[in-house]
C-alpha positions as CSV (number, residue, x, y, z in Angstrom):
1,Q,-18.4,75.8,42.6
2,S,-17.7,75.5,38.9
3,Q,-14.9,72.9,39.5
4,L,-17.1,70.9,41.9
5,S,-20.0,71.0,39.4
6,Q,-17.7,69.6,36.7
7,A,-16.4,66.9,39.0
8,L,-20.0,65.9,39.9
9,N,-20.9,65.7,36.3
10,G,-18.1,63.2,35.7
11,L,-19.0,61.2,38.8
12,S,-22.7,61.2,37.7
13,D,-21.7,59.6,34.4
14,R,-19.8,56.9,36.2
15,A,-22.8,56.3,38.5
16,K,-25.0,56.0,35.5
17,E,-22.6,53.5,33.9
18,A,-22.5,51.5,37.1
19,K,-26.3,51.3,37.2
20,E,-26.4,50.0,33.6
21,F,-23.6,47.5,34.5
22,L,-25.6,46.3,37.5
23,V,-28.6,45.7,35.2
24,Q,-26.3,43.8,32.9
25,L,-25.0,41.6,35.7
26,R,-28.5,40.9,37.0
27,N,-29.4,39.8,33.4
28,M,-26.3,37.6,33.3
29,V,-27.4,35.9,36.6
30,Q,-30.7,35.1,34.9
31,Q,-29.0,34.0,31.7
32,I,-26.5,31.8,33.6
33,Q,-29.4,30.1,35.5
34,E,-31.2,29.4,32.2
35,N,-28.1,28.2,30.4
36,S,-27.2,26.0,33.4
37,V,-30.6,24.3,33.2
38,E,-30.3,23.9,29.5
39,F,-26.7,22.6,29.7
40,E,-27.5,20.2,32.5
41,A,-30.4,18.8,30.4
42,C,-28.1,18.4,27.4
43,L,-25.5,16.7,29.6
44,V,-28.0,14.3,31.1
45,A,-29.4,13.5,27.6
46,Q,-25.8,12.8,26.4
47,C,-25.0,10.5,29.4
48,D,-28.4,8.8,29.1
49,A,-27.7,8.1,25.5
50,L,-24.4,6.5,26.5
51,I,-26.1,4.5,29.2
52,D,-28.8,3.4,26.7
53,A,-26.1,2.4,24.2
54,L,-24.3,0.5,26.9
55,N,-27.5,-1.3,27.9
56,R,-28.2,-2.2,24.3
57,R,-24.7,-3.6,24.0
58,K,-25.1,-5.4,27.3
59,A,-28.3,-7.1,26.0
60,Q,-26.5,-8.1,22.8
61,L,-23.6,-9.6,24.7
62,L,-25.9,-11.4,27.1
63,S,-27.7,-12.8,24.1
64,R,-24.4,-14.2,22.8
65,V,-23.6,-15.7,26.2
66,N,-27.1,-17.3,26.2
67,K,-26.5,-18.7,22.7
68,E,-23.2,-20.2,23.8
69,H,-24.9,-21.5,26.9
70,E,-27.6,-23.2,24.9
71,H,-25.1,-24.6,22.4
72,K,-23.0,-26.2,25.2
73,L,-26.0,-27.7,26.9
74,K,-27.3,-29.1,23.6
75,V,-23.9,-30.8,22.8
76,V,-23.6,-32.2,26.3
77,R,-27.3,-33.4,26.4
78,D,-26.9,-35.1,23.0
79,Q,-23.8,-36.8,24.2
80,I,-25.6,-37.9,27.4
81,S,-28.5,-39.3,25.3
82,H,-26.2,-41.1,22.9
83,C,-24.1,-42.6,25.7
84,T,-27.2,-43.7,27.6
85,V,-28.5,-45.6,24.6
86,K,-25.2,-47.3,24.0
87,L,-24.8,-48.1,27.7
88,R,-28.3,-49.6,27.8
89,Q,-27.4,-51.8,24.8
90,T,-24.1,-52.8,26.3
91,T,-25.7,-53.7,29.6
92,G,-28.4,-55.8,27.9
93,L,-25.7,-57.6,25.9
94,M,-23.7,-58.3,29.1
95,E,-26.8,-59.7,30.9
96,Y,-27.6,-61.9,28.0
97,C,-24.1,-63.2,27.7
98,L,-24.1,-64.0,31.5
99,E,-27.2,-66.1,31.0
100,V,-25.7,-67.9,28.0
101,I,-22.6,-68.7,30.1
102,K,-24.9,-70.5,32.6
103,E,-26.1,-72.8,29.8
104,N,-25.4,-76.4,30.6
105,D,-25.9,-77.8,27.1
106,P,-22.4,-77.7,25.4
107,S,-23.8,-78.1,21.9
108,G,-26.3,-75.3,22.4
109,F,-23.6,-73.0,23.7
110,L,-21.3,-73.7,20.8
111,Q,-24.1,-72.8,18.3
112,I,-24.3,-69.2,19.5
113,S,-20.9,-68.6,21.2
114,D,-19.0,-67.4,18.1
115,A,-21.7,-64.9,17.2
116,L,-21.8,-63.6,20.7
117,I,-18.0,-63.2,20.9
118,R,-18.0,-61.2,17.7
119,R,-20.8,-59.0,19.0
120,V,-19.1,-58.4,22.3
121,H,-15.8,-57.4,20.5
122,L,-17.8,-55.1,18.1
123,T,-19.6,-53.5,21.0
124,E,-16.3,-53.0,22.8
125,D,-14.8,-51.4,19.7
126,Q,-17.7,-48.9,19.6
127,W,-16.5,-47.7,23.0
128,G,-13.2,-46.7,21.4
129,K,-11.0,-43.7,21.8
130,G,-12.9,-40.5,22.1
131,T,-16.3,-42.0,22.9
132,L,-15.9,-41.4,26.6
133,T,-14.4,-37.9,26.2
134,P,-16.6,-34.8,26.6
135,R,-17.3,-33.0,23.3
136,M,-17.7,-29.7,25.0
137,T,-15.8,-27.8,27.7
138,T,-17.6,-26.2,30.7
139,D,-15.6,-22.9,30.3
140,F,-17.0,-20.0,28.4
141,D,-14.3,-18.8,26.0
142,L,-15.7,-15.3,25.8
143,N,-13.5,-12.5,27.3
144,L,-14.9,-9.0,27.5
145,D,-12.2,-6.4,27.3
146,N,-13.8,-3.3,28.9
147,A,-10.5,-1.5,29.7
148,P,-10.5,0.8,26.6
149,L,-14.1,1.8,27.3
150,L,-13.4,2.4,31.0
151,Q,-10.4,4.5,30.0
152,S,-12.6,6.5,27.6
153,I,-15.2,7.0,30.4
154,H,-12.5,8.3,32.8
155,Q,-11.2,10.7,30.1
156,L,-14.7,12.0,29.3
157,D,-14.5,15.7,29.8
158,F,-15.7,19.1,28.5
159,V,-13.5,19.9,25.5
160,Q,-14.2,23.6,25.7
161,M,-12.8,23.7,29.3
162,K,-9.4,22.4,28.2
163,V,-6.7,24.8,27.2
164,S,-6.0,24.2,23.5
165,S,-2.5,24.7,22.1
166,P,-2.0,27.3,19.4
167,V,-1.7,26.6,15.7
168,P,1.9,25.7,14.6
169,A,4.1,28.3,12.9
170,P,4.9,27.9,9.2
171,P,7.7,25.4,8.6
172,I,11.0,26.6,7.1
173,L,12.2,24.9,3.9
174,Q,15.9,24.0,4.2
175,L,17.2,25.1,0.9
176,E,20.7,23.5,1.3
177,E,19.1,20.1,1.6
178,C,16.5,20.4,-1.2
179,C,17.5,19.0,-4.6
180,T,16.4,17.3,-7.7
181,H,17.8,14.2,-9.5
182,N,16.4,13.1,-12.9
183,N,12.6,13.3,-12.4
184,S,12.6,13.1,-8.6
185,A,12.7,15.9,-6.1
186,T,13.8,15.8,-2.4
187,L,12.5,18.4,0.0
188,S,13.5,19.1,3.6
189,W,12.0,21.4,6.2
190,K,12.0,22.3,9.9
191,Q,10.1,24.2,12.5
192,P,11.2,27.8,13.3
193,P,14.1,27.7,15.9
194,L,12.2,29.5,18.7
195,S,8.9,27.6,18.1
196,T,7.6,25.6,21.2
197,V,4.2,24.7,19.7
198,Q,3.7,20.9,19.4
199,V,3.5,19.7,15.8
200,E,1.7,16.4,14.9
201,G,2.6,16.3,11.2
202,Y,3.3,18.0,8.0
203,I,1.5,18.4,4.6
204,L,3.7,18.7,1.5
205,E,2.1,20.1,-1.7
206,L,3.4,20.3,-5.3
207,D,1.8,21.8,-8.4
208,D,1.5,19.9,-11.7
209,G,4.7,21.3,-13.2
210,N,2.8,23.7,-15.4
211,G,1.7,26.3,-12.8
212,G,-1.5,24.4,-12.1
213,Q,-3.2,23.7,-8.8
214,F,-1.2,22.3,-5.8
215,R,-2.0,18.8,-4.6
216,E,-0.9,16.9,-1.5
217,V,2.0,14.5,-2.1
218,Y,2.9,13.7,1.5
219,V,1.2,13.7,4.9
220,G,3.2,12.5,7.9
221,K,5.6,13.3,10.7
222,E,8.9,13.2,8.7
223,T,10.7,16.4,7.8
224,M,12.1,15.1,4.5
225,C,10.4,13.6,1.5
226,T,11.4,12.4,-2.0
227,V,8.8,12.7,-4.7
228,D,9.3,10.4,-7.7
229,G,7.7,10.2,-11.1
230,L,7.7,13.9,-12.0
231,H,8.0,15.3,-15.5
232,F,11.5,15.6,-16.9
233,N,12.6,19.1,-17.8
234,S,9.8,20.8,-15.8
235,T,9.5,23.4,-13.2
236,Y,7.6,22.5,-10.0
237,S,6.5,24.7,-7.1
238,A,6.5,23.2,-3.6
239,R,5.2,24.3,-0.2
240,V,4.7,22.7,3.2
241,K,2.5,23.4,6.2
242,A,2.3,21.9,9.7
243,F,-0.7,20.8,11.7
244,N,-1.8,19.7,15.2
245,K,-5.1,19.1,17.0
246,T,-5.8,22.8,17.0
247,G,-5.5,23.4,13.3
248,V,-3.2,23.9,10.3
249,S,-0.3,26.5,10.1
250,P,0.1,28.9,7.2
251,Y,2.1,27.7,4.3
252,S,5.9,28.0,4.1
253,K,7.5,30.0,1.4
254,T,7.1,28.5,-2.0
255,L,10.2,26.7,-3.4
256,V,10.7,26.4,-7.2
257,L,12.4,23.2,-8.4
258,Q,13.7,22.2,-11.8
259,T,13.8,18.5,-12.8
260,S,16.5,17.1,-15.1
261,E,17.0,19.0,-18.4
262,D,20.1,17.4,-19.8
263,T,18.9,17.9,-23.4
264,Q,20.7,17.6,-26.7
265,S,19.5,18.3,-30.3
266,E,20.2,15.8,-33.0
267,E,18.9,15.3,-36.5
268,Q,19.0,11.8,-37.9
269,T,17.1,9.3,-40.0
270,L,15.7,6.5,-37.8
271,P,14.8,3.1,-39.4
272,F,11.8,1.6,-37.6
273,P,10.7,-1.4,-39.7
274,V,7.4,-3.0,-39.0
275,P,7.6,-6.5,-37.6
276,L,5.9,-9.0,-39.8
277,E,5.3,-11.6,-37.1
278,R,3.9,-11.3,-33.7
279,S,5.7,-13.3,-31.1
280,Q,3.8,-14.6,-28.1
281,L,4.0,-12.5,-25.0
282,R,3.3,-13.9,-21.6
283,R,3.0,-12.3,-18.2
284,M,5.0,-14.8,-16.2
285,S,7.8,-15.3,-13.8
286,P,10.9,-13.1,-14.2
287,F,13.9,-14.0,-16.2
288,S,16.5,-15.8,-14.2
289,S,19.3,-14.2,-16.0
290,T,21.7,-11.4,-15.2
291,L,20.9,-8.2,-16.9
292,N,23.3,-5.4,-17.7
293,L,22.4,-1.9,-18.9
294,Q,24.1,-1.1,-22.2
295,P,27.6,0.1,-21.3
296,S,27.6,2.7,-24.0
297,F,24.7,4.5,-22.4
298,P,24.6,3.2,-18.9
299,G,21.2,3.8,-17.3
300,R,20.0,6.5,-19.7
301,S,16.3,7.0,-20.5
302,Y,15.5,9.2,-23.4
303,F,12.2,11.2,-23.2
304,E,10.0,13.9,-24.5
305,L,10.5,13.7,-28.3
306,R,8.1,16.6,-28.7
307,S,8.7,17.6,-32.3
308,S,7.9,14.2,-34.0
309,A,5.4,14.5,-36.8
310,H,4.7,10.8,-37.0
311,Q,4.3,8.0,-34.6
312,L,7.0,5.3,-34.7
313,S,6.7,1.6,-34.9
314,L,8.6,0.0,-32.1
315,H,11.9,-1.4,-33.2
316,S,15.2,-1.3,-31.3
317,S,17.2,-0.1,-34.3
318,L,18.2,2.6,-31.9
319,Q,21.8,1.6,-32.2
320,S,21.9,4.4,-34.8
321,L,21.3,6.6,-31.8
322,N,23.8,4.5,-29.7
323,S,21.1,4.8,-27.0
324,A,19.8,2.8,-24.1
325,G,16.5,4.5,-24.1
326,C,14.3,7.0,-25.9
327,N,11.1,8.7,-24.9
328,F,8.8,10.0,-27.7
329,D,5.9,12.4,-27.3
330,I,4.1,11.4,-30.5
331,Q,0.8,11.4,-32.2
332,G,-0.7,9.8,-35.2
333,T,-0.6,6.3,-36.8
334,P,-0.5,3.1,-34.6
335,Y,2.9,1.4,-34.2
336,S,2.1,-1.5,-36.5
337,Q,1.2,0.7,-39.5
338,L,4.4,2.7,-39.8
339,G,7.6,2.0,-41.6
340,K,10.6,4.2,-42.0
341,F,10.5,8.0,-41.4
342,D,12.9,10.9,-41.1
343,I,12.5,12.3,-37.6
344,K,13.7,15.6,-36.4
345,K,13.9,15.2,-32.7
346,M,14.8,16.7,-29.3
347,V,16.2,14.0,-27.1
348,A,16.5,14.3,-23.3
349,V,18.7,11.8,-21.4
350,A,18.1,10.7,-17.8
351,W,20.8,8.6,-16.2
352,F,19.8,5.8,-13.8
353,S,21.1,2.5,-12.4
354,F,19.9,-0.4,-10.5
355,D,18.8,0.4,-6.9
356,P,20.5,-1.5,-4.1
357,A,18.2,0.1,-1.5
358,S,15.0,-1.5,-2.8
359,A,16.4,-4.8,-4.1
360,H,16.3,-8.2,-2.6
361,A,19.2,-9.0,-0.3
362,D,20.3,-11.8,-2.6
363,I,21.0,-9.4,-5.6
364,I,24.7,-8.8,-6.3
365,F,25.6,-5.4,-7.8
366,S,28.7,-4.4,-9.8
367,N,29.9,-2.0,-12.5
368,D,28.6,1.1,-10.5
369,N,25.2,-0.7,-10.0
370,L,24.8,-1.1,-13.8
371,T,25.2,-4.9,-13.6
372,V,23.3,-7.3,-11.5
373,T,23.2,-11.1,-10.8
374,C,22.0,-13.2,-7.9
375,N,23.5,-15.6,-5.3
376,S,20.2,-17.6,-5.0
377,Y,18.7,-20.2,-7.3
378,D,15.3,-18.6,-6.5
379,D,14.0,-15.6,-8.5
380,R,14.8,-12.2,-7.0
381,V,13.7,-8.8,-8.1
382,V,15.7,-5.6,-8.6
383,L,14.4,-2.2,-9.6
384,G,15.9,0.9,-11.3
385,K,16.4,4.0,-9.3
386,T,14.2,6.2,-11.5
387,G,10.4,6.0,-11.5
388,F,8.2,7.1,-14.3
389,S,4.6,8.3,-14.0
390,K,4.3,10.5,-17.2
391,G,5.7,10.7,-20.7
392,L,7.3,8.1,-23.0
393,H,10.4,6.2,-21.9
394,Y,12.6,3.5,-23.5
395,W,15.6,1.6,-22.1
396,E,17.6,-1.5,-23.0
397,L,19.2,-4.3,-21.0
398,S,21.8,-6.8,-22.2
399,I,22.1,-10.4,-21.0
400,D,25.7,-11.2,-20.1
401,R,25.1,-14.7,-18.8
402,Y,22.2,-17.1,-19.4
403,D,22.2,-21.0,-19.5
404,N,18.7,-21.5,-21.0
405,H,17.4,-23.1,-17.8
406,P,16.1,-20.1,-15.8
407,D,13.2,-17.8,-16.7
408,P,14.4,-14.2,-16.2
409,A,11.7,-11.5,-16.6
410,F,12.0,-7.9,-17.7
411,G,9.5,-5.1,-17.4
412,V,8.2,-2.5,-14.9
413,A,6.9,-2.7,-11.4
414,R,5.6,-0.6,-8.5
415,I,8.0,0.1,-5.6
416,D,6.2,-2.4,-3.3
417,V,6.4,-5.3,-5.7
418,L,7.3,-8.7,-4.2
419,K,11.1,-9.0,-4.2
420,D,11.3,-12.8,-3.6
421,A,9.1,-14.0,-6.4
422,M,9.3,-13.9,-10.2
423,L,8.4,-10.6,-11.8
424,G,4.7,-10.7,-12.8
425,K,3.6,-13.1,-10.1
426,D,1.7,-10.4,-8.2
427,D,-0.5,-7.5,-9.4
428,K,2.3,-5.0,-9.0
429,A,4.5,-6.0,-12.0
430,W,4.2,-6.3,-15.8
431,A,6.9,-8.4,-17.5
432,I,8.0,-10.5,-20.4
433,T,9.8,-13.9,-20.0
434,E,11.5,-16.3,-22.4
435,G,10.7,-15.6,-26.1
436,G,14.2,-15.6,-27.7
437,I,16.3,-14.7,-24.7
438,T,19.9,-15.9,-25.1
439,K,23.3,-14.9,-23.9
440,G,24.2,-11.6,-25.5
441,A,20.6,-10.7,-26.2
442,T,19.3,-7.1,-25.9
443,V,15.9,-6.5,-24.3
444,G,14.2,-3.2,-25.1
445,V,11.3,-1.8,-23.0
446,L,9.0,1.0,-24.2
447,L,6.8,2.5,-21.5
448,D,4.2,4.9,-23.0
449,L,2.4,6.5,-20.1
450,T,0.6,8.9,-22.4
451,R,-1.2,5.9,-24.0
452,R,-0.7,3.8,-20.8
453,T,0.9,0.9,-22.8
454,L,4.0,-1.3,-22.4
455,T,5.8,-2.9,-25.4
456,F,8.9,-5.1,-25.6
457,S,11.6,-5.9,-28.2
458,I,14.4,-8.5,-28.3
459,N,17.5,-7.9,-30.4
460,E,15.7,-5.0,-32.1
461,D,12.6,-7.1,-33.0
462,Q,9.3,-6.0,-31.5
463,Q,7.7,-8.8,-29.6
464,G,4.2,-8.8,-30.9
465,P,1.8,-5.8,-30.5
466,V,1.3,-3.9,-27.3
467,A,1.9,-6.3,-24.4
468,F,0.0,-4.5,-21.6
469,E,-2.5,-1.6,-21.6
470,N,-4.3,0.7,-19.1
471,L,-1.1,1.2,-17.1
472,E,-1.4,4.1,-14.6
473,G,0.7,5.1,-11.6
474,L,4.4,5.2,-10.8
475,F,6.5,2.5,-12.4
476,F,10.2,1.6,-12.1
477,P,12.3,-0.4,-14.5
478,A,12.4,-4.0,-13.1
479,V,14.2,-7.3,-13.6
480,S,13.9,-10.7,-11.9
481,L,16.7,-13.3,-12.1
482,N,18.6,-16.0,-10.3
483,R,22.3,-17.0,-10.1
484,N,22.3,-18.4,-13.6
485,V,21.7,-15.0,-15.1
486,Q,23.7,-11.7,-15.3
487,V,22.2,-8.5,-16.7
């Protein structure tokens, strides 16, 4: 009896739960009915809104057809009216001439025959070419392409009833393929080997090089990306995530990258005389000469002169440094107000050369891509391999060949600058042309992205004040030349 009583108690509990469950199911039936009515009303309202929009568009399209119809009718009716008037005039002239021909008085006929002949010829000329050609076609050149809309209607479905794919797994950074060169970083990643989730793209993020917030630097389907224009001698953190229609994956592991830090300490006295005259600067077509990076320092860019106590006037007396480029992080007096100072400096050197990958096909490279010329008489553009977006940078180019006829140009440009036009002809380049350029001349370029200015020198003489201001973005050393020039 005791065992049976205990068993009945357990069964009673189950029966009580079943009754409560039945009540829950009956409530669900009522709720489903109410939700069905509400959902059907919402569906009808959405479809009616589509139908109303289609009817409104139908009325707009019919209005355009009616306007075209009225326009065609007006043109044709005007031509009918014009032709009718001319035909009436022509018929009247013909009838009058026929009556004149019947005239038996020769002297009376001769008095008016010349005038009538001229009038007949004039009237005939008025029926010249095109007069009897319709000015309007009968066809309506309006084609309605409803295929995309029909396809969308056929694909119209309830999104919540479709099975959505899961969010992608975090990508894996391929450390063996990630590297840095000068102030650019190349990163590579892949999906986990066993992942079967579809990925639509990736988002690569970098911090600011000082441990600040991450920002997106690439969004796309590729699994490798090179980021240019970073700070030299800086440490960057990078991470990547994948996404599809469902959502975004967690981030990959964070990778720490170090940009070029080839630094050397020197202590020298630099003469920077102030130029007394300001040469005229023009933003024109590129130099048509061949440019050559200084062989003593091929493709170097000096940067981050952080310990300078004074600002320097631009002067290319940097032969004392035997340098092709110096970058100075400076504060103080404007360039034009400074003379000669003793500077204790920390110089960092970045090596670069001309870039065959982005150059015009007519550019000819030699000397390990440090020397360029051109096989075309038209101006062609070539860029340096290293891009700058921050800091202070200086480099020099020497002119090996120049016959005084072409107009080579030197300066900076964005990566998408026109390659088949003189440098400075579009809004993606800033350049200097002419102004003392001769065979053997040395052109110096100072790009200050702290002050956002660009300054030039020729044979160690600064060419006027600042040439361009308010520069912002990623800039590459740039030259334009033709076959009469070698740089």
